[in-house]
C-alpha positions, 0 to 999 in steps of 0.5 A, a space after each residue: 540536528 536542525 533547530 525548531 520552533 515550537 509553541 510553548 503550549 503545543 511542546 507542553 502538550 507533546 511533553 505530557 503525552 510522551 510521559 503518559 507513554 513512557 517516552 522521552 519526548 525526543 524519541 516520540 517526536 522521531 517516531 511521529 515523524 517517522 510515521 508521517 513520512 511512511 504515511 505521505 509515501 503510502 498516500 503517494 503510492 495509492 494516488 499512483 495506483 488510482 491514476 493507473 487504475 483510471 488509465 486501464 482499459 478494463 473495469 477493476 471488476 472484470 479483472 479476475 475474468 480477464 486473468 481466467 481467460 489468460 490462464 486458459 489460453 496460456 494453457 491451451 498453447 502449452 497443450 499445443 491447442 488442447 484444452 484441459 478438462 474443466 475443473 482439472 488441475 495440475 498438481 
């Protein structure tokens, strides 16, 4: 296990917090570090998603209509060019 240098005041505050949660300081430290790693990973994923959205050739508000149009075209091809009745659904 790597050794860390943490100031006495920070460590005392951390131990006090751990005791308040009925946890050993080492166990709480492990939870905190895992949570931090998870949060950093999530932030990276969000940043990637935002960059991808900025490169998209359409606005996010138009997504639902684009999907509806795609499904209509797909249904028409599946029906050999015959469109289904409006509002009807397959079960």
